[in-house]
N, C-alpha and C positions, 0 to 999 in steps of 0.2 A: 563347133564353129565352122563357118564356111572357109576352108583353107585357101580359096581363090580370092578372098577379100583381103585387100591390103590394109595398111595401117591408116587410121583415121583419128582425128582429134577435133572435138567440139568443146570450146571453152566459152562460157557466157555468164551473165548475171541477169537477174530478173528483179524488177522494181519491188514486188511485194516482200522480197527477202533482202533488204539492204544489209550489206556486210557479209553476205554469203556468196562465194564464187562457186561455179558449177563446172564439172568436167564429165564428158562422155567420150570414151576413147577405146580404140583397139590397138594394142602394142604388140609387135612381133619381134623385130630386131632391136628396137630402141633400148638403150641402157641408161639408167639414171645414175649420174655421178653422185658421190656422197654429197648430200645437201640437207638443209634445214628449212622447214616451212615457218612462215611467220604466223603461227597459230595452229589450229588443229586441222587434220585431214580425216574425214570419215568416208572410207571407200568401201565399195562392194564389188567383189569379184563375180562377174556375171557368168563367165565361162573361161575355160583354160585355167592357168595358174600363174602367179607372180612369185618370184623368189627375191628376197631382199635381206640385207644385213642391218641389224638394229640392236643397239645396246650390246655389241660385241658378239652377237649370235646370228646364225643363219635361220631364216624363217621361210616357209613355203605356204602361201595363201592360195587355197584351191577354190573352186567354184562354190558359191554360196556362203563365203566367209565375209566377215566384217573386219576391215583393217583400220586401226586407229593409229595415226602417227602424230603425236604431239610435237612440240617444238624441240625435236632432238634429231641428231644426225642419222641418216639412213640412206640406203641405195635402192635399186630396183631394176629387175630384168626378168625375162621370160622364165617360167618354170616348166613349160612344156614347149614342144616344137612349134606349135601354132600360136604361142604367145598368150595374151589374156585380154578379155573384154572387161571393161572397167567403168564404173560410175563413181563420182566422188563429190562430196561437199567440202568447201573450204571456208568455214566460218571464222571470222576474225575474233580476237579475244573480246572485243567490245560486245559482240553478239552474245557470247556465252555469259558474260557478266550481266548483260541486260536481262537475259532470261532468268538468271538467279535472283536479280533484284525484283523482277515481276512477281516472283514467288515468295518474296521476303526471306530469302535464304542468304547465307553469308557470301559476300563478294570480296572478302579480304584476299583470297587466293583462288587461282584458277583450279578447277577440278583436275585431279590426277588419275590416270588410268593405270591399273595394275598390270596390264598386259598390252600387247599390240594386236593380237589376233583373237577374234571371238567367233565361235560357232553358235549363233543366236538366230535361228530361222525367222522368228517373229520380227525382230528388228531388221534383219536383212531384207525381208519381203516388204516391210513397211517403208524403209528408206528407198528401196527400188521403186515402189509405187509413187512415193513423193517425188522422186527425181523425174519420173515420167510426167507426173502431174504438173511440174514446173515447165515442161515443154508444151503443155496443152493450154487451151483457153479456159481452164478452170478459174474460178473466182479467186481473187486475192484473199477473200474470207476463208476459203477452204485451204489454200496454200499456207497461209500464216498460222492457222489453227493446227493443221497437221504437223507442221514443222515443230511447233512448241511441244505438242504431245509426244512426238517421237524423241525429241531431245531430252525431255524429262525422263522418259523410260531409259534411254541410253545412260544418262548420268546417274540415275539411281541404281541401275543394275550393275554398272561396270566402273563407276568412278566414286562410289561411296557417298554420293550426294544425299543429304538428309531428306526424309519425307517432307513434302510441303504440307503446311497447315490445312486443315479441312476447310473447304470453301463455305462461306456463309450463305444465308438465304436473302440475297439482295433482290427482293420482290420488285421493287420499283425499277431497278436497273434492267431486270429481265423483261418486264412489261414494256418499258420504253424501247428496248432493243427489238422486241418483236414488232412494235409499231413501226420502227424505222425500216426494218427488213421488209415488212409487208408493203410499205409505201414505195419500196424500190426493188421489186422482184426482178426486174430486167437488168438493173445495174446496181447491185447491192454494195454497201460500203465494205471496206476491208475490216478485218478483226481490229486493227489498230484504230481505225476511224470510229468503229462502234464503241470501243472501250473508252475513247476520249469523250464521246457523246454522253456516255452514262457515268463518266467520272471514275472509272476503275482502270487498273493496269490491264493490258491485253490478256495475259495469261490468267489473271485472277478472274476477269470477266468470263473467259471461255470456260473455266471450271465451274463458276457460279451458274452459268447458263446450262451446262450439261447436268448439273445437279438438279436444277429446277425442271428441266424438260426431258431428261434421259437421253439427250443427243447433243452433239456439238452444233453450233449455230449454222454452219453451212448445210448440215443434214436437215435441220428444221426448215431452212430456207427452201431446200429442194422439195420438201413435203408441201410447202405452200405453193410453189410453182406448179407442181403436179395437180394439186386441187384446183388451182385456177385454170390450168390447161383443160381439165375435165369439163369445167363449166363452159369454157369457150367452145370446145368441140361439141358439147351438148347443144350449144346455140347455133351450130352450123359452120363455125370457122374451120378453114382448112388446116391440116397439121403444119404446113410450112408457115402459114400466117401466125399460128400459135407459137411455134418455135421462135420466130423472129420477135414477136411481141413480148415474150417472157424471158428473152435473153439466153436461150439455149444456144450451144455452139452451132448446131445445125439441126435439120429435121431428124436425122438418125439418133442424135443425142436425146432429143425429146422421146423418140420411139423407145429407146432402151430404158430410160427412166420411167416412162409411163407404163410399160409392160411389166416392169419389176413390181409395181404397185398394184395394178389392176389385172394383170395376167393377159392382157390383150393390147395390141398396138393402137395408137391413136386413130389411124385411118379406119381400122376395123370398128373401133368404138364409135366413131362419128357416123359411119355407114349404118351401123345397127340402130343408132339413135334416130337417124334420118328415116330409116325404114319403118321404125316404130311410129314416128310422127305421121308418116304418110298413110298408115293403115288405121290411124285413129279417126 
């Protein structure tokens, strides 16, 4: 960490994840008095270390660890001289119960975690990427789908939540969803809006769609955007025009996504096509 950087706190909410508060912070001298959260805290130590007392024992959470604080008394202060860099999700109990209901799992009790500290690189990386995604202009479709998939993994791995039933083959729902997404490439509906349109719960729809296509709905959407971008570039549209028309965050966003699929940037692809046309 940059030792010259002072403490900073960014606390916010985003519309696609109703019921989930978000925190990005760097703590150095701050000490949390014994306190209880109204719901879960899912935190990632990005750098440094945090020391805290929980269930009568001292814990040290180092870089790359996942910290789970259910509704129980705990403290918090620096575990290294430079403090700790931290990102966290604060889902309320209603959010957790709603996810379980979408999967048709028991909602009689909130899931219980057996520990407070987990070294699970896949989940840490996944939650960190999602946290950054929620600060970006990513679609609500991607944000809502990724949140559900990560929470299911967390609850199944560390809170003994039962396996969800195998998704069915809702062919009509998948076909209708594809039509809706294709019609709104630039401003796609959210996962929750899509699910409502096809009369399924959001999580059930996301799993049905993945089973049918091999990818989550936001990835399928990006594939359609890139295919449409290629056609527009082939027709002579400038990359900036294409990015604006298809709802990319900016031209560089289009360039990254296009190159991942075709191995060449959109500008170079357009120029090559123009050159080919000129010589014919």
